[in-house]
C-alpha positions in Angstrom: 22.9 1.4 -20.0 22.2 5.0 -19.0 24.8 5.0 -16.2 27.5 4.0 -18.6 26.7 7.0 -20.8 26.8 9.5 -18.0 29.2 12.4 -18.4 30.9 11.6 -15.1 31.6 8.0 -16.0 32.9 8.9 -19.5 35.2 11.5 -17.9 36.6 9.0 -15.3 37.2 6.4 -18.0 38.9 8.9 -20.3 41.2 10.1 -17.5 42.1 6.5 -16.6 42.7 5.6 -20.3 45.0 8.6 -20.8 46.9 7.9 -17.6 47.4 4.3 -18.7 48.9 5.3 -22.1 50.9 8.0 -20.4 52.5 5.2 -18.3 53.0 3.0 -21.4 54.8 5.9 -23.2 57.0 6.6 -20.2 57.9 3.0 -19.9 58.7 2.8 -23.7 60.9 5.9 -23.5 62.8 4.5 -20.5 63.4 1.2 -22.2 64.5 3.0 -25.4 67.1 5.1 -23.4 68.4 2.0 -21.7 69.2 0.6 -25.1 71.2 3.8 -25.9 68.5 5.3 -28.1 68.9 9.0 -29.0 65.8 9.9 -30.9 63.0 10.1 -28.3 60.3 10.7 -30.9 60.5 7.1 -32.0 59.1 5.5 -28.8 56.5 8.2 -28.7 55.4 7.3 -32.2 55.2 3.6 -31.3 52.9 4.2 -28.3 51.0 7.0 -30.1 50.1 4.7 -33.0 49.1 1.9 -30.6 47.0 4.3 -28.6 45.2 5.6 -31.6 44.5 2.2 -33.0 43.4 0.5 -29.8 41.2 3.5 -28.9 39.5 3.3 -32.3 39.0 -0.5 -31.9 37.7 -0.2 -28.4 35.3 2.6 -29.4 33.9 0.5 -32.3 33.6 -2.5 -30.0 31.8 -0.5 -27.4 29.4 1.0 -29.9 28.6 -2.3 -31.4 28.1 -4.3 -28.2 26.4 -1.6 -26.0 23.0 -3.1 -27.0 24.0 -6.3 -25.1 24.6 -4.5 -21.7 21.4 -6.0 -20.4 23.1 -9.4 -20.5 25.7 -8.3 -17.8 23.7 -10.5 -15.4 24.5 -13.5 -17.6 28.3 -13.2 -17.9 28.8 -16.1 -20.3 26.4 -14.7 -22.8 27.8 -11.2 -22.4 31.4 -12.3 -22.9 30.3 -14.4 -25.9 29.1 -11.2 -27.6 32.5 -9.5 -26.9 34.6 -12.4 -28.2 33.2 -11.7 -31.7 35.5 -8.7 -31.7 38.8 -10.5 -30.8 39.4 -11.6 -34.5 38.9 -7.9 -35.4 41.8 -6.9 -33.2 43.9 -9.6 -34.7 43.1 -8.5 -38.3 43.1 -4.7 -37.8 45.6 -3.7 -35.2 48.9 -4.6 -36.8 48.1 -3.2 -40.3 46.7 0.1 -38.8 49.4 0.7 -36.2 52.4 -0.4 -38.3 51.0 1.5 -41.3 50.9 4.7 -39.3 54.5 4.1 -38.0 55.8 3.6 -41.6 54.0 6.8 -42.7 55.3 8.9 -39.8 58.9 7.6 -40.1 58.8 8.4 -43.8 57.6 11.9 -43.1 60.6 12.2 -40.7 63.0 11.0 -43.4 63.6 7.7 -41.7 62.7 4.0 -42.2 60.7 2.0 -39.7 62.3 -1.4 -39.4 60.9 -4.4 -37.6 61.0 -8.2 -37.5 59.6 -10.4 -40.3 55.8 -10.1 -40.7 54.9 -13.6 -39.4 56.8 -12.9 -36.2 55.3 -9.4 -35.9 51.8 -10.7 -36.4 52.2 -13.5 -33.8 53.7 -11.2 -31.2 51.2 -8.4 -31.7 48.2 -10.8 -31.8 49.2 -12.4 -28.5 49.6 -9.0 -27.0 46.2 -7.9 -28.3 44.6 -11.0 -26.9 45.9 -10.3 -23.4 44.9 -6.6 -23.8 41.5 -7.5 -25.1 40.6 -9.8 -22.2 42.0 -7.3 -19.6 39.9 -4.4 -20.9 36.8 -6.4 -21.6 36.9 -7.7 -18.1 37.3 -4.1 -16.8 34.3 -3.1 -18.9 32.3 -6.0 -17.5 33.2 -4.8 -14.0 32.1 -1.3 -14.6 28.8 -2.4 -16.2 28.2 -4.8 -13.2 28.9 -2.0 -10.7 26.4 0.3 -12.5 23.9 -2.5 -12.7 24.2 -3.1 -9.0 23.7 0.7 -8.3 20.7 0.8 -10.6 19.2 -2.3 -8.8 19.9 -0.8 -5.4 18.2 2.5 -6.5 15.2 0.5 -7.8 14.8 -1.4 -4.6 15.1 1.8 -2.6 12.3 3.3 -4.7 10.1 0.2 -4.3 10.7 0.2 -0.5 9.9 3.9 -0.3 6.7 3.3 -2.3 5.8 0.4 0.1 6.4 2.6 3.1 4.2 5.3 1.6 1.4 2.8 1.0 1.7 1.4 4.5 1.8 4.8 6.1 -1.3 5.9 4.1 -3.1 2.7 5.1 -2.4 3.3 8.8 -3.4 7.0 8.5 -6.6 6.2 6.8 -7.3 3.5 9.3 -7.4 6.1 12.0 -10.0 8.3 10.3 -13.0 5.9 10.4 -11.9 4.9 13.9 -12.0 8.6 15.0 -15.3 9.2 13.2 -16.9 6.2 14.8 -16.0 7.4 18.3 -17.1 10.9 17.6 -20.5 9.8 16.3 -20.9 7.4 19.2 -20.3 10.3 21.5 -22.9 12.5 19.7 -25.4 9.6 19.7 -25.2 9.3 23.5 -26.4 13.0 23.8 -29.1 13.0 21.2 -31.9 12.0 23.6 -30.6 13.9 26.7 -29.3 17.2 25.4 -30.2 18.2 21.9 -28.4 21.5 22.0 -25.1 20.0 23.1 -25.4 17.2 20.5 -26.0 19.9 17.8 -22.9 21.8 19.0 -20.9 18.7 18.8 -22.1 18.0 15.3 -20.8 21.5 14.3 -17.5 20.7 16.0 -17.3 17.4 14.1 -18.0 19.1 10.8 -15.1 21.5 11.5 -12.8 18.6 12.2 -13.8 16.7 9.1 -13.2 19.9 7.0 -9.7 20.0 8.5 -9.1 16.4 7.5 -9.9 17.3 3.9 -7.0 19.7 3.9 -4.5 16.9 4.5 -6.1 14.6 1.9 -4.0 11.5 1.5 -0.9 12.9 3.1 0.7 10.9 5.9 2.6 14.0 7.2 1.5 17.6 7.8 3.0 20.6 9.5 2.5 20.7 13.3 0.2 23.7 12.8 -2.2 21.5 10.8 -2.0 18.7 13.3 -2.8 21.1 16.1 -5.8 22.4 14.2 -7.2 18.8 14.0 -6.4 18.2 17.6 -8.1 21.4 18.8 -11.2 20.4 16.9 -11.3 17.0 18.5 -10.5 18.5 21.9 -13.4 20.9 21.6 -15.7 18.1 20.6 -14.8 16.0 23.6 -14.7 19.0 26.0 -18.2 19.7 25.0 -19.3 16.3 26.1 -17.4 16.4 29.4 -17.7 20.1 30.1 -17.8 19.7 33.9 -15.1 17.0 34.2 -12.2 18.1 32.0 -9.9 21.1 31.4 -7.3 21.3 28.7 -4.2 23.5 28.8 -2.2 24.2 25.6 1.5 25.0 26.1 2.6 25.8 22.5 4.4 28.9 21.3 2.0 29.9 18.5 4.5 32.6 17.4 7.3 30.1 16.7 6.8 29.5 12.9 9.7 27.2 12.7 8.2 25.0 15.4 4.8 25.0 13.8 6.2 24.1 10.4 7.8 20.9 11.6 6.3 17.9 9.8 4.5 15.3 12.0 2.4 12.2 11.2 -1.2 13.2 10.4 -3.6 12.5 13.3 -0.8 11.3 15.5 -1.7 13.3 18.6 -5.5 12.7 18.4 -5.3 9.0 19.6 -3.2 10.0 22.5 -5.8 12.5 23.6 -8.6 10.0 22.9 -6.9 7.5 25.2 -7.1 10.0 28.1 -10.8 10.5 27.6 -11.4 6.7 27.2 -9.2 5.4 30.0 -9.4 8.3 32.5 -12.0 10.9 32.0 -14.9 8.5 31.3 -14.0 6.4 34.4 -13.8 9.2 36.9 -16.3 11.7 38.4 -13.6 14.1 39.5 -12.2 16.7 37.2 -9.2 15.7 35.0 -6.6 18.3 33.9 -5.0 17.6 30.5 -1.9 19.4 29.2 -0.9 19.4 25.5 2.6 20.8 24.8 5.1 21.1 21.9 8.6 22.3 22.2 12.1 21.8 20.7 14.7 19.9 22.6 18.2 18.9 21.4 17.1 19.3 17.8 14.0 17.1 18.3 10.4 18.1 18.3 8.9 16.9 21.6 5.1 16.4 21.7 3.4 15.6 24.9 -0.2 14.8 25.9 -0.6 14.2 29.6 -3.2 14.1 32.4 -3.1 14.4 36.1 -5.2 11.4 37.1 -4.5 8.4 34.8 -2.6 5.2 35.7 -0.9 2.8 33.3 -2.2 -0.7 33.1 0.0 -3.6 34.3 3.0 -4.2 32.1 3.2 -7.4 30.1 6.3 -9.5 29.8 7.0 -7.7 26.5 7.3 -4.4 28.4 4.2 -2.9 26.8 1.2 -1.9 28.9 -2.1 -3.4 28.2 -3.6 -0.1 27.2 -0.8 0.6 24.7 -0.9 -2.9 23.3 -4.7 -3.0 22.8 -5.6 0.5 21.5 -5.7 0.7 17.7 -4.7 4.3 17.8 -1.5 3.8 19.8 -0.6 0.6 17.9 -1.0 2.3 14.6 1.0 5.3 15.9 3.9 3.1 16.9 3.9 1.4 13.5 3.8 4.7 11.7 6.7 6.0 13.6 8.8 2.9 13.0 7.9 2.9 9.3 8.3 6.6 8.7 11.3 7.4 10.9 13.0 4.1 12.0 15.0 4.6 15.1 15.1 8.4 14.7 11.7 8.8 16.4 10.6 7.5 19.8 7.2 7.1 21.6 6.8 6.5 25.4 4.0 6.2 27.9 5.2 7.4 31.2 3.6 7.0 34.6 3.6 10.3 36.5 3.7 10.7 40.3 1.5 10.7 42.3 -0.9 10.2 39.4 -1.2 10.9 35.7 0.1 9.5 32.4 2.3 11.3 29.8 2.4 10.2 26.2 5.5 11.6 24.6 6.7 11.6 21.0 10.1 12.8 19.9 10.4 13.4 16.2 13.3 14.8 14.1 12.7 18.4 13.1 15.2 20.3 11.0 13.1 23.4 10.6 
């Protein structure tokens, strides 16, 4: 498993392993002194030889069984692969550790004495059995933890991919919807004012060129979003030249503001709603204000008019207009999918008349 081979994991395990044997050595020295021992190198030799032997056996076990890490999700099968190594500990530990002790004692001009071999083998093998199960269980725990992290990362990537797909679907759903409304508007002028219809076609071409710049992105800088919105606004203002005025309250010199990412074509359906539900239904002029500013670390985008009225509110708390419009419905879904609770969208009734659509988006620019 890749996580088990990471440098950080190996370092942490090495530190823990050295601390464990440091504690074992300190305990052996303390016990030796309690029994009136005078040669401190002896308990150090005992623990050093055990440390070297067990480290070698654990290393060989790990190298041999690493290929079975994928079985960590099936504990019985994983432990069965590890149990093959228990007899190796029984056979190898005592000869290796005690052989080194005899050698080191001999080099020091001393003789290493111990109990009869049958008693030594029984005691050491019982000790090795306990040791084997403790450290095999620890290894299983570490592998399980890394497997859980890997699965969590995989699920996060899958969820992120699903969110990307959903956002792209919602974004692309708006584009034919916008195009249909624009062409329908041009069609209504074809037989009454050819020059205005031609001007609107030019405006539509400019807007479509702008949409090519964002491609399949679901987010774009505010400057790009405003370019799309200005094109659409010019298109609609051409149709309702004597019935609408649009004011833009945006600091074009604030690059940090214009660089803030926003959902692509998120403001266009808000402006479209004003034309659909207010401008088209009135003969009097309608004033529209589009603004963008920063407030408490959030990007605040507003599209409002001075004449509209919100439809009656359903029991769910959502107005009829907001509930039925595909643009507003998609916008709400895109904000929830892309930002969760970090972004908000509200439709606000102004007094004495007018409706404000307001988005608040996180912006760290």
